[in-house]
N, C-alpha and C positions, 0 to 999 in steps of 0.2 A: 209652192203647193204640191203635195204628193198626188200622183195620178190615182184615179179611182181603180177599184179592183177590176172592173170591166175593161178599163184601158190597159191595165197590166196584162190581163188575160189575152186581149187582142194582140198586144205586142209580142207576147211569148208565143202565141199561136202562129204569128207571122214568122218568128225565128225558127220554129219547128218546121213550118212549111218550106221555108227557104233552105234549111239544112237537109231536108229529105229529098231535095230535088223538086223544084216548083211544079207540082201537078195539080190540075183542076179536079174537083170532085171529092176532095178529102177534107174540106174545111171543117166539117163537124168533128171529125176524128182529131184534127189538130187542136180545135177549140177545147174539146174535152180533155185532151192530154195536158194542155196548158192549165186548164182549170184545176185538174187533179194536182199538178205540181205546185201551183201557187197556194192552194188551200191546205196542202200538207205542211207547208212551211209556217211555223208560228213566229209572230213578231218577237224580237228580242225582249221587249218589255214584258211580254206575257210569260216568258220563261224565268224571269227573275223572281226568286222566292223572297218576299218581303217579311216573312214571319221571323220572329226572333229565334235564334238558335238556342236550344237548351242542351247543355252538356252536363254530364254527370261523371263523377270520378270516385273511385274507391280509395283514393289517396287521402290521408288525414290532412286536415286544413291547418296544420301547424303542430307544434309539440304541445301536447296536453300533459299537465302534471299527473304523475302517477299518484294515485291515492292508496295508501296502505290502510287497511282496516285492522284495528287492533281488537283483541278479544278480552 
């Protein structure tokens, strides 16, 4: 089971706290930094475009017979 968003923020905030030299009194700052980081990352599934691709081309779709008009 995947951890909740709150749990991931908690873990990331701890990593930030640990990396910046464990000081007391900056928990809110670390929490907000972690929250910003994690909410800025979109899940991979959300970035996949499932819409069909429509392509156009000016190339002819094969050889068309030339039609000569007579007068």
